[in-house]
C-alpha positions in Angstrom: 48.8 48.0 29.2 45.0 47.1 29.0 44.6 43.9 31.1 42.6 42.5 28.2 45.7 42.5 26.0 47.3 40.1 28.2 44.5 37.5 28.0 45.0 34.7 25.7 42.7 34.3 22.6 40.7 31.2 22.9 40.2 28.9 20.0 36.4 29.7 20.3 37.1 33.3 19.8 39.3 32.6 16.9 36.6 30.6 15.2 34.0 33.2 15.9 36.1 35.9 14.2 36.8 33.7 11.2 32.9 33.1 11.0 32.1 36.7 11.4 34.4 37.8 8.7 32.9 35.1 6.4 29.3 36.5 7.2 30.4 40.0 6.5 31.9 39.0 3.2 29.0 37.1 2.2 26.5 39.8 3.0 28.5 42.2 1.1 28.5 40.1 -2.1 24.8 39.5 -1.7 24.2 43.3 -1.4 26.5 44.2 -4.2 24.6 41.4 -6.5 21.2 43.1 -5.6 22.7 46.6 -6.3 24.1 45.4 -9.7 20.6 44.0 -10.5 19.3 47.6 -10.2 22.1 49.0 -12.2 21.3 46.5 -15.0 18.0 48.3 -15.5 18.4 49.9 -18.9 14.9 50.8 -20.5 15.2 51.8 -24.1 12.9 54.7 -25.0 12.6 53.9 -28.7 10.3 55.6 -31.1 6.7 54.0 -31.0 7.3 52.4 -27.8 5.1 53.1 -24.8 6.5 53.9 -21.3 5.3 50.4 -20.2 6.9 48.8 -23.1 10.2 50.4 -22.4 10.3 49.6 -18.6 8.5 46.3 -18.4 11.2 43.9 -19.3 14.0 45.7 -17.3 11.7 45.9 -14.2 10.9 42.2 -14.5 14.7 41.3 -14.7 15.3 43.4 -11.7 12.6 42.0 -9.5 13.2 38.4 -10.5 17.0 39.0 -9.7 16.1 40.6 -6.4 13.8 37.6 -5.5 16.2 34.9 -6.5 19.3 36.5 -4.8 17.1 37.2 -1.6 16.0 33.5 -1.5 19.6 32.2 -1.8 20.5 34.8 0.9 17.8 33.4 3.2 19.0 30.0 2.9 22.6 31.0 3.4 21.6 33.0 6.5 19.9 30.0 7.9 23.1 27.9 7.4 25.5 30.3 9.1 23.1 31.1 11.9 23.7 27.7 13.2 27.5 27.5 12.8 30.0 27.7 15.7 33.1 28.0 13.4 34.1 27.7 9.8 37.0 25.6 8.5 39.2 26.1 5.3 37.0 23.7 3.3 33.8 25.4 4.3 35.3 28.8 3.4 36.3 27.6 -0.1 32.8 26.1 -0.7 31.3 29.5 0.5 33.6 31.4 -1.8 32.4 29.2 -4.8 28.9 30.0 -3.8 29.4 33.7 -3.7 31.0 33.6 -7.1 27.8 32.2 -8.5 25.8 34.7 -6.6 27.7 37.5 -8.0 26.8 36.3 -11.6 23.1 36.2 -11.0 22.2 39.5 -12.3 24.0 38.8 -15.6 22.4 35.2 -15.7 18.8 36.8 -15.4 19.5 39.4 -18.0 20.7 36.6 -20.4 17.5 34.6 -19.7 15.4 37.5 -21.1 17.6 38.4 -23.8 18.3 34.8 -25.0 14.8 33.6 -24.5 13.9 33.9 -28.1 17.1 31.8 -29.1 15.9 29.1 -26.8 19.0 29.5 -24.6 17.7 31.5 -21.8 16.1 28.8 -19.7 19.1 26.5 -20.2 21.5 29.0 -18.8 18.9 29.8 -16.0 18.5 26.1 -14.9 22.3 25.5 -15.1 23.0 28.6 -12.9 20.4 28.1 -10.4 21.1 24.3 -10.1 24.8 25.0 -9.5 23.9 27.5 -6.8 21.6 25.3 -4.9 24.0 22.3 -5.4 26.8 24.5 -3.9 24.6 25.5 -0.9 23.8 21.7 -0.3 27.5 20.8 -0.5 28.2 23.6 1.9 25.7 22.4 4.4 26.7 18.8 4.0 30.3 19.7 4.8 29.7 22.1 7.8 26.8 20.2 9.4 27.6 16.6 8.8 31.4 16.2 7.9 32.9 19.0 9.8 30.4 19.1 12.7 30.4 22.8 12.9 26.6 23.1 13.8 26.3 20.7 16.7 23.5 22.6 18.4 21.0 21.9 15.4 19.1 18.6 15.9 20.3 16.0 13.4 16.7 15.5 12.1 16.3 19.2 11.1 19.7 19.2 9.5 18.9 16.3 7.3 15.6 17.9 6.3 17.4 21.1 5.3 20.0 19.0 3.3 17.2 17.2 1.4 15.6 20.5 0.6 18.6 21.9 -0.8 19.5 19.0 -2.9 15.9 18.8 -4.2 16.0 22.4 -5.2 19.3 21.7 -7.2 17.6 18.7 -8.9 14.6 20.8 -9.9 16.6 23.4 -11.6 18.9 20.6 -13.2 15.7 19.1 -14.6 14.9 22.3 -16.2 18.3 22.6 -17.8 18.0 18.9 -19.1 14.5 19.7 -20.6 15.8 22.8 -22.4 18.8 20.7 -23.6 16.2 18.2 -25.2 17.2 15.5 -22.8 13.5 14.9 -21.8 13.9 11.4 -20.2 16.7 12.6 -18.2 14.7 15.5 -17.2 11.8 13.3 -16.0 14.2 11.0 -14.1 15.8 14.1 -12.3 12.3 15.6 -11.5 11.2 12.2 -9.9 14.4 12.2 -7.9 13.6 15.7 -6.7 10.1 14.8 -5.7 11.5 11.7 -3.9 13.8 14.0 -1.8 10.9 16.4 -1.1 8.7 13.4 0.0 11.5 12.1 2.2 11.7 15.5 3.9 8.0 15.5 4.4 8.1 12.1 6.1 10.9 13.2 8.3 8.9 16.2 9.4 5.8 14.1 10.1 7.9 11.5 12.1 9.4 14.4 14.1 6.0 15.7 15.0 4.7 12.2 16.0 7.8 11.8 18.4 7.2 15.1 19.9 
């Protein structure tokens, strides 16, 4: 029998395995979502349409989907890069986030198809707001409640949290504006700007201390 088999599995190794599997699943979902964005390209070669007219909107849908999914992936990568472990609550929040990411190609297509009916940007704001809010809740849990990112300075962790919540509020403001709740949209936008200002102040204070 290999001597390694007789060695006990430490809690650290178990936690690392859980985290590795979560990262593998997450990257797989992000990759599939990007691939589905390409599959969604369906140019219509109708009589009287030029080649550009047939391809312009599908390509715009694809590149916008790729950019948005890639941006969310970059934020997610930043989160998991600092984790030592993942707990059941963090796993559940991450699964919710992945379910929203998987819907992104459909959301972007609906944005373009429903733009003339005035519903496209509403759905867009709701979907992106929910995605960023989910990332913010994930980071709030793993970094502050569960303490799974102990090596990251607290100041930096707070800055990232403010950034994620500000992103969620900006998209929520867009959704409120499209729902004709203009005053609510203004209030939410001001809250987002306040969070970004607070983040900026924390960055400047951190530089002064260093």
